[in-house]
C-alpha positions in Angstrom: 14.8 10.0 0.9 18.4 11.2 1.1 20.9 8.8 2.6 23.7 10.1 4.8 27.2 9.8 3.3 30.5 9.9 5.1 33.3 12.1 3.8 37.0 11.8 4.9 38.4 14.8 6.8 41.1 15.6 9.4 40.4 16.4 13.0 42.8 18.8 14.6 43.1 19.1 18.4 45.3 22.1 19.3 46.3 22.5 23.0 47.9 25.8 24.0 48.2 28.2 26.9 45.3 30.6 27.2 47.5 33.5 26.2 47.8 32.0 22.7 44.1 31.1 22.2 43.3 34.2 20.1 46.4 33.5 17.9 45.0 30.0 17.2 41.4 31.1 16.6 42.5 34.0 14.3 44.7 31.5 12.3 41.7 29.2 11.9 39.4 32.0 10.9 42.0 33.1 8.4 42.2 29.5 7.0 38.4 29.7 6.6 37.7 26.6 8.6 34.0 25.7 9.0 34.1 26.2 12.8 35.8 25.1 15.9 35.1 24.2 19.6 37.1 25.6 22.5 37.4 23.5 25.6 38.9 25.5 28.5 40.8 24.8 31.7 42.4 21.5 30.9 44.4 19.5 33.4 46.7 16.6 32.7 50.2 15.2 32.8 52.7 15.7 29.9 56.3 16.4 29.0 56.6 19.2 31.6 54.8 17.2 34.4 51.3 17.7 35.8 49.4 20.8 34.7 46.4 21.8 36.8 43.6 24.0 35.6 43.3 27.2 37.5 40.1 28.6 36.1 39.5 31.0 39.0 42.9 32.6 38.9 43.9 33.4 35.3 42.5 32.1 32.0 45.7 33.1 30.2 47.8 30.5 32.0 45.2 27.8 31.8 45.5 25.2 29.0 42.9 25.4 26.3 42.0 23.0 23.5 40.7 24.0 20.1 39.0 21.2 18.2 38.3 21.6 14.5 37.6 19.4 11.5 39.0 20.4 8.1 39.6 19.1 4.6 43.1 17.5 4.3 44.3 20.3 2.0 44.1 22.9 4.9 46.2 20.9 7.4 49.7 22.0 6.1 48.9 25.7 6.1 47.5 25.5 9.6 50.6 23.5 10.8 52.8 26.2 9.3 50.9 28.9 11.1 51.1 27.1 14.4 54.8 26.3 14.1 56.1 29.5 15.9 53.9 28.7 18.9 55.0 25.1 19.3 58.7 26.0 18.8 58.6 28.5 21.7 55.8 27.7 24.1 54.0 24.8 25.7 51.4 23.0 23.6 50.7 20.1 21.3 48.6 19.3 18.3 47.0 16.0 17.4 45.7 15.3 13.8 43.5 12.3 13.2 41.5 10.8 10.3 37.8 11.3 10.7 34.6 11.0 8.6 31.8 13.4 8.7 28.3 13.8 7.4 27.2 17.3 6.3 30.5 17.8 4.4 29.5 21.4 3.6 29.5 22.3 7.3 33.3 21.6 7.5 34.4 23.7 4.5 33.7 21.2 1.8 31.4 21.8 -1.1 28.0 20.1 -1.1 27.9 17.0 -3.3 
């Protein structure tokens, strides 16, 4: 029986306005990440005050979160690609240490 093993990775949570969502997903696709999850219509309070989700009006103005898990060596290139967005528009990114099973699902080579 094969035992599960944990592998260290980086979790990236990228929050941007909906108009920049395709830029983020194209960047991640270009970086050949194993996959990502999109969570739409976020609400919350931040640097610019309270932001309310307006799903029924315009998805482009609603905040979106893209969640992905990548090997550490991909983080710097993704950060560099997102830099123009964060210098000019609303948005944040959080990077955390995580551990995963099924390493190959996240862009790692099966061990």
